[in-house]
C-alpha positions as a printed NumPy array, in Angstrom:
array([[-26.52 ,   3.144,  27.867],
       [-22.757,   2.854,  27.797],
       [-21.546,   0.467,  30.423],
       [-18.195,  -0.625,  31.773],
       [-17.27 ,  -3.712,  34.082],
       [-14.187,  -2.642,  35.953],
       [-11.804,  -4.828,  37.863],
       [ -8.24 ,  -5.901,  38.363],
       [ -9.05 ,  -9.47 ,  36.689],
       [ -5.914, -10.845,  38.102],
       [ -6.786, -13.34 ,  36.58 ],
       [-10.194, -13.217,  34.86 ],
       [-12.347, -16.088,  36.393],
       [-15.507, -18.099,  35.058],
       [-17.51 , -15.919,  37.638],
       [-16.233, -12.722,  36.025],
       [-17.24 , -14.258,  32.534],
       [-20.698, -15.032,  33.954],
       [-21.339, -11.433,  35.142],
       [-20.007, -10.034,  31.884],
       [-22.389, -12.232,  29.76 ],
       [-25.227, -11.38 ,  31.841],
       [-24.418,  -7.768,  31.426],
       [-24.707,  -8.393,  27.636],
       [-27.938,  -9.73 ,  28.102],
       [-29.144,  -6.292,  29.222],
       [-26.746,  -3.962,  27.317],
       [-25.767,  -3.688,  23.727],
       [-22.194,  -3.391,  24.615],
       [-19.874,  -3.804,  27.643],
       [-16.445,  -2.557,  28.038],
       [-14.298,  -4.683,  30.32 ],
       [-11.95 ,  -2.124,  32.02 ],
       [ -8.857,  -3.619,  33.425],
       [ -7.564,  -1.436,  36.202],
       [ -3.931,  -0.931,  36.994],
       [ -2.718,   0.499,  40.269],
       [  0.964,   0.678,  40.758],
       [  0.567,   0.198,  44.556],
       [ -1.435,  -3.081,  44.131],
       [  0.674,  -5.982,  43.633],
       [ -0.62 ,  -8.364,  40.711],
       [  0.711, -11.615,  39.359],
       [  0.053, -10.652,  35.76 ],
       [  0.97 ,  -7.481,  34.188],
       [ -1.607,  -5.018,  32.887],
       [ -0.588,  -6.127,  29.279],
       [ -0.965,  -9.782,  30.243],
       [ -4.415,  -9.33 ,  31.801],
       [ -5.707,  -7.314,  28.747],
       [ -4.232,  -9.839,  26.342],
       [ -5.686, -13.099,  28.407],
       [ -9.183, -11.244,  28.489],
       [ -9.076, -10.663,  24.843],
       [ -8.024, -14.316,  24.185],
       [-10.934, -15.655,  26.426],
       [-13.548, -13.264,  25.228],
       [-12.821, -13.522,  21.477],
       [-15.98 , -15.393,  20.564],
       [-18.225, -13.068,  22.787],
       [-19.838, -10.296,  20.791],
       [-20.236,  -6.588,  21.753],
       [-17.434,  -6.262,  24.356],
       [-14.354,  -4.183,  24.295],
       [-11.357,  -4.429,  26.429],
       [ -9.53 ,  -1.413,  27.705],
       [ -7.04 ,  -0.776,  30.546],
       [ -7.071,   2.407,  32.762],
       [ -5.038,   3.636,  35.529],
       [ -6.519,   6.321,  37.89 ],
       [ -9.947,   7.103,  39.396],
       [-12.755,   5.398,  37.879],
       [-15.045,   8.523,  38.015],
       [-12.365,  10.253,  35.85 ],
       [-12.709,   7.406,  33.156],
       [-16.248,   7.673,  33.339],
       [-16.531,  11.419,  32.884],
       [-14.111,  11.259,  30.006],
       [-15.788,   8.561,  28.107],
       [-19.331,   9.63 ,  28.878],
       [-20.115,   6.345,  30.688],
       [-23.668,   6.107,  31.964],
       [-23.392,   2.545,  33.932],
       [-20.925,   0.551,  35.927],
       [-21.474,  -3.287,  36.228],
       [-20.375,  -4.846,  39.539],
       [-20.647,  -8.375,  40.618],
       [-21.617,  -9.326,  44.285],
       [-20.69 , -12.783,  45.832],
       [-21.39 , -12.233,  49.528],
       [-22.405,  -9.66 ,  52.183],
       [-18.61 ,  -8.701,  52.559],
       [-18.729,  -7.717,  48.669],
       [-21.785,  -5.813,  49.179],
       [-20.304,  -3.711,  52.094],
       [-17.334,  -2.837,  49.937],
       [-19.143,  -2.162,  46.68 ],
       [-21.85 ,  -0.151,  48.428],
       [-19.242,   2.083,  49.96 ],
       [-17.328,   2.35 ,  46.583],
       [-20.603,   3.176,  44.773],
       [-21.711,   5.902,  47.122],
       [-18.061,   7.51 ,  47.052],
       [-18.223,   7.374,  43.16 ],
       [-21.697,   8.933,  43.19 ],
       [-20.53 ,  11.696,  45.582],
       [-17.95 ,  12.525,  42.843],
       [-19.899,  11.987,  39.973],
       [-23.772,  11.882,  39.699],
       [-23.785,  11.193,  36.066],
       [-23.804,   7.473,  36.104],
       [-25.43 ,   4.48 ,  37.903],
       [-23.892,   1.388,  39.542],
       [-25.822,  -1.858,  38.604],
       [-25.045,  -4.869,  40.924],
       [-25.325,  -8.383,  39.686],
       [-25.697, -11.194,  42.117],
       [-23.233, -14.033,  41.343],
       [-24.425, -17.216,  40.155],
       [-24.515, -19.787,  43.015],
       [-21.848, -21.97 ,  41.445],
       [-19.453, -19.018,  41.583],
       [-20.128, -17.646,  45.062],
       [-16.831, -19.022,  46.41 ],
       [-14.686, -18.11 ,  43.571],
       [-12.186, -15.076,  43.633],
       [ -9.095, -14.275,  41.626],
       [ -7.157, -14.577,  44.921],
       [ -8.472, -18.024,  45.592],
       [ -7.637, -19.115,  42.091],
       [ -4.129, -18.083,  42.386],
       [ -3.551, -19.516,  45.63 ],
       [ -4.904, -22.838,  44.408],
       [ -2.806, -22.745,  41.254],
       [  0.242, -21.995,  43.175],
       [ -0.41 , -25.3  ,  45.07 ],
       [ -1.048, -27.189,  41.746],
       [ -4.784, -27.69 ,  42.514],
       [ -7.418, -28.48 ,  39.679],
       [ -8.674, -25.094,  38.694],
       [-10.323, -26.126,  35.36 ],
       [-13.96 , -25.556,  36.731],
       [-12.908, -22.102,  37.948],
       [-11.126, -20.36 ,  34.974],
       [-10.995, -20.741,  31.127],
       [ -8.487, -23.152,  29.857],
       [ -6.212, -20.287,  28.6  ],
       [ -6.132, -18.757,  31.926],
       [ -5.299, -22.059,  33.773],
       [ -2.386, -22.44 ,  31.407],
       [ -1.089, -19.061,  31.917],
       [ -1.311, -19.602,  35.713],
       [  0.576, -22.921,  35.493],
       [  3.302, -21.399,  33.496],
       [  3.525, -18.479,  35.891],
       [  4.044, -20.739,  38.865],
       [  6.479, -23.133,  36.978],
       [  8.927, -20.301,  36.732]])
């Protein structure tokens, strides 16, 4: 089964990495698909996010990192993907992800969406929260890999 784990990953967090590793427990290979949407304001460019993810996953076997702009269902069809991994933290995530999964299924029935419940230690964690805390110079070392923390600190120094 070819699976992808799509997201903005601005930046990637320990919660994202937990979902990725758990996905690798079930699937031979996972492609981390970094999405780019011109209308969505991100702190890191698409190139920076891809580079950062490759850096923090270099010791994890059987992952690929790619970027994509456009509809997820188009990428899925073009690459013959059969599964999409998504992480859920709270009921609010479920409502959004459920709606998105049903919309995607309406457009393309050739793949399944697989939901992973977050590990309890990451329930509160989001990229937005991490950026906010980093901007205020808070301690985020338990939220993101060291390389990500350093990049965030450098971004907010400038």
